[in-house]
C-alpha positions in Angstrom: 57.5 75.7 -122.7 57.2 71.6 -123.6 59.9 70.3 -125.9 59.0 69.7 -129.2 60.4 66.7 -131.1 60.6 67.0 -134.9 62.5 64.1 -137.2 62.7 66.3 -140.2 64.8 68.8 -141.4 61.8 70.3 -143.7 59.7 70.3 -139.8 63.2 71.3 -138.2 63.3 74.4 -140.2 59.8 75.7 -140.6 59.2 74.9 -136.0 62.8 76.7 -136.0 61.3 80.3 -138.0 58.7 80.2 -136.5 59.9 79.8 -133.0 62.4 82.9 -134.2 60.1 84.9 -135.4 57.5 84.1 -132.6 60.3 85.4 -130.6 61.5 88.6 -132.3 64.6 86.2 -131.8 68.2 87.6 -132.8 70.4 84.5 -132.4 69.6 80.4 -133.0 72.0 77.4 -130.9 72.8 73.9 -131.8 74.0 71.4 -130.0 75.3 68.6 -131.6 74.6 65.1 -129.8 74.3 61.7 -130.3 72.2 61.2 -127.5 72.4 59.1 -123.6 72.7 62.6 -122.1 74.0 62.8 -118.9 75.4 66.5 -117.1 77.9 67.3 -119.7 74.9 67.7 -122.2 72.9 69.4 -120.5 76.1 72.1 -119.4 75.8 72.3 -122.9 72.5 72.5 -123.6 72.3 75.1 -120.5 74.6 77.3 -121.9 73.4 78.1 -125.4 70.4 78.2 -123.5 71.8 81.4 -122.3 73.5 83.1 -125.2 70.1 82.7 -127.9 66.9 83.5 -128.3 66.0 79.1 -130.2 67.7 76.7 -129.0 68.4 73.6 -131.2 69.5 70.3 -130.0 69.8 67.3 -132.4 69.6 63.5 -131.0 71.2 61.1 -134.1 73.4 58.4 -133.9 76.1 58.1 -136.5 76.5 55.0 -137.9 79.4 56.8 -140.0 81.5 57.2 -136.8 81.4 53.7 -136.0 84.1 50.4 -137.4 82.3 48.1 -135.2 78.9 47.0 -136.1 78.9 45.4 -132.2 80.4 49.1 -130.7 76.9 50.8 -132.3 74.0 48.0 -132.1 75.4 48.6 -128.2 75.4 52.5 -127.9 72.4 53.2 -125.0 69.3 54.4 -127.5 67.4 56.8 -124.7 65.1 59.3 -126.3 62.6 59.7 -123.7 64.6 60.6 -120.6 67.5 63.2 -123.1 64.0 65.1 -123.9 63.7 65.7 -120.2 66.8 66.3 -119.4 67.1 69.0 -122.8 63.9 70.1 -121.8 64.5 71.0 -117.9 67.9 72.9 -119.5 65.2 75.0 -121.3 65.7 74.2 -125.4 63.3 74.5 -127.4 63.3 72.4 -130.3 65.0 68.4 -130.2 65.9 66.8 -134.2 65.9 63.0 -133.4 66.0 62.2 -137.2 66.4 58.5 -138.6 69.1 57.3 -140.7 67.4 57.4 -143.3 66.0 61.0 -143.4 70.1 61.7 -142.9 71.5 59.6 -144.9 68.2 59.4 -147.7 70.5 57.2 -150.1 72.7 55.2 -148.3 76.1 56.2 -146.9 77.3 59.3 -148.6 79.5 58.7 -151.6 81.4 61.5 -151.2 82.0 62.6 -147.3 84.4 65.8 -145.1 88.1 64.3 -144.8 89.7 65.6 -141.5 92.9 65.2 -143.4 96.2 66.0 -141.1 94.6 67.2 -137.9 92.6 63.4 -137.7 94.6 60.8 -139.2 96.6 61.4 -134.7 95.5 60.4 -131.0 92.6 59.0 -132.0 91.7 59.4 -135.3 95.1 56.5 -135.5 93.0 54.2 -132.9 89.6 54.6 -134.6 90.5 55.0 -138.4 87.4 56.7 -140.6 86.2 57.4 -137.4 86.5 61.7 -138.2 86.2 61.0 -141.7 82.0 60.4 -140.6 81.8 62.8 -137.4 83.1 66.1 -139.5 80.8 64.1 -142.1 77.2 64.8 -139.8 78.1 67.9 -138.1 78.3 69.4 -141.9 74.8 68.3 -142.4 73.9 68.9 -138.8 75.2 72.5 -139.3 73.4 73.0 -142.0 70.1 71.5 -140.9 69.8 74.0 -137.7 71.0 76.9 -139.5 68.9 80.1 -138.9 66.5 81.2 -141.6 67.6 84.1 -143.8 64.9 87.1 -143.6 64.0 86.9 -140.5 63.3 89.6 -138.5 66.1 90.4 -136.4 66.7 93.6 -134.2 64.3 95.2 -131.3 61.4 96.4 -133.4 60.6 99.4 -135.1 64.9 98.4 -136.4 65.4 96.8 -140.1 64.7 93.2 -140.1 65.4 90.8 -142.9 69.6 90.0 -141.9 70.7 86.5 -140.7 70.0 85.5 -137.0 73.7 85.2 -135.2 74.4 80.9 -135.1 76.0 79.5 -132.8 77.4 75.4 -132.4 78.3 74.3 -129.2 80.8 71.5 -128.2 81.9 69.9 -125.3 86.2 70.4 -124.6 86.4 66.4 -123.1 85.5 65.6 -127.3 89.1 68.2 -127.6 90.3 66.6 -130.9 87.1 66.6 -132.1 86.3 70.1 -131.5 89.4 71.7 -132.9 88.8 69.5 -136.1 85.8 70.9 -136.3 87.1 74.1 -135.2 89.2 74.0 -138.9 86.7 72.8 -140.8 83.9 75.3 -139.9 87.0 78.2 -141.4 89.1 76.3 -143.8 85.1 75.8 -145.3 83.7 79.2 -144.7 80.7 78.3 -143.1 78.6 80.6 -141.2 78.7 79.3 -137.6 80.7 80.3 -134.6 81.9 77.1 -132.5 81.6 77.1 -129.0 83.9 75.2 -126.9 82.6 74.3 -123.0 85.2 72.7 -120.5 84.9 69.1 -119.6 82.7 68.1 -117.2 83.3 65.6 -114.2 81.5 64.1 -111.6 82.8 64.9 -107.9 86.0 62.7 -107.9 87.5 63.8 -111.4 85.9 60.7 -113.5 85.6 63.5 -117.2 81.0 62.4 -117.7 80.8 60.5 -120.4 77.9 58.0 -122.4 80.4 55.4 -121.5 80.9 55.3 -118.4 77.9 53.6 -117.1 79.5 50.2 -118.6 82.0 50.2 -115.9 82.0 48.5 -113.2 83.1 49.1 -109.7 86.1 48.6 -109.8 86.9 49.5 -113.0 85.1 53.2 -112.6 87.4 53.4 -109.3 90.8 52.7 -111.4 89.5 54.6 -114.6 90.2 57.6 -111.4 94.1 57.1 -112.7 93.0 59.2 -115.9 92.2 62.4 -114.1 94.7 62.8 -111.1 97.7 62.2 -113.9 96.0 65.1 -115.8 95.3 67.1 -112.8 99.2 66.8 -112.0 100.1 68.3 -115.3 97.8 70.6 -114.3 99.5 71.9 -110.8 103.0 71.5 -112.9 102.4 73.4 -115.3 100.3 76.2 -112.7 103.9 76.0 -110.9 105.5 76.5 -113.8 107.1 73.7 -113.1 108.3 70.9 -115.8 106.2 68.7 -116.6 107.8 65.6 -116.1 105.4 63.0 -118.1 106.6 60.8 -117.4 106.4 60.0 -113.7 102.8 60.7 -115.5 102.9 58.1 -117.9 103.8 55.8 -114.9 100.9 57.0 -112.8 98.8 54.9 -115.2 100.8 52.6 -116.3 101.0 51.6 -112.8 97.3 50.5 -112.5 96.1 47.3 -113.6 93.2 46.9 -114.9 94.2 51.0 -117.0 96.1 50.5 -120.5 96.6 53.2 -122.3 96.2 54.1 -125.7 98.3 57.3 -125.8 98.9 60.5 -123.3 100.9 63.8 -124.8 101.2 67.3 -124.0 100.3 68.7 -127.2 99.5 71.9 -129.6 95.9 73.3 -128.8 95.4 74.2 -132.3 97.9 71.2 -134.4 97.4 68.7 -132.0 101.3 68.0 -132.4 103.4 66.6 -129.8 105.4 69.8 -127.5 108.6 67.8 -126.7 110.1 70.5 -125.2 107.5 71.1 -122.9 107.7 68.3 -121.1 110.3 66.7 -119.3 113.2 69.0 -118.4 112.5 72.7 -118.6 109.7 74.8 -117.0 106.5 74.5 -118.6 105.9 77.6 -120.9 102.4 78.8 -122.9 99.0 76.7 -124.3 99.1 73.2 -124.6 97.1 70.3 -124.0 97.4 66.7 -122.3 95.2 64.0 -124.1 95.3 60.5 -122.5 93.5 57.9 -123.6 92.6 54.0 -122.1 91.1 51.2 -121.8 89.7 50.7 -118.3 88.7 47.2 -119.0 86.0 46.4 -122.5 85.6 50.2 -122.0 87.7 53.4 -124.4 87.6 56.1 -121.9 89.1 59.2 -123.4 89.7 62.6 -121.3 91.9 65.9 -121.9 93.1 69.2 -119.9 94.2 72.2 -120.9 98.0 73.5 -119.7 98.9 77.2 -119.2 101.1 79.4 -117.3 
């Protein structure tokens, strides 16, 4: 079935309700994106389609997430290609609103605050970024929520219940995923947040819309980020000390890479796990986070660790 494009909240609500009714659907999925889609987004969409009767993907470049107007203007807009990719995955609806539709009164005077969890790592490097991201995610979660009172369950069963509702986020943006999960839990949003593993190119580089801005030499240099993360993963799997210092030295030896941060943290609190990083054998669960500028392009990556 061809994907349907809607640009208003009213249109999204009406069409998603119509589709759920037509399919006698019992579940709806939301895939929030900023467009410039790649295989990582395709994986999010495919996962949502596999798990839900109706799937909505949003395409919205959120100005609140950009501290630099030049960066906002530079962000690629590729709507036709994005719609084609989503249609290939079986997504039912694409919601591509204008800035005026999402923020009808201009920039909101009241926003979601990311608190302590959002002030570190990416939040320290990009002040206000996560407040802007959570504010728009909160709005999108409301927009994409299935309507109550629709038929639910097999034909002939009692209707009127709320269909299951899930939203899909990539593990590559690990801090954002942790913050969204915390927001949903702390503020009692009626939605299940599904994290989808990072998708990588064959050379190991995490897929990102920003990769298109790398020169050939910068792309080769950027591979040191995933190599350093894989080194920590191998040590964790072998129950060895992580020896973060040697992995750090590997990254810093690459002249085209300017490191912002590289650490091993608790997956829930994002606090560093210093005792597991150097001399003691690694035990438990952790998340290795890295961010760096490669030439002019800022990249982030991470990898879950367990033993």
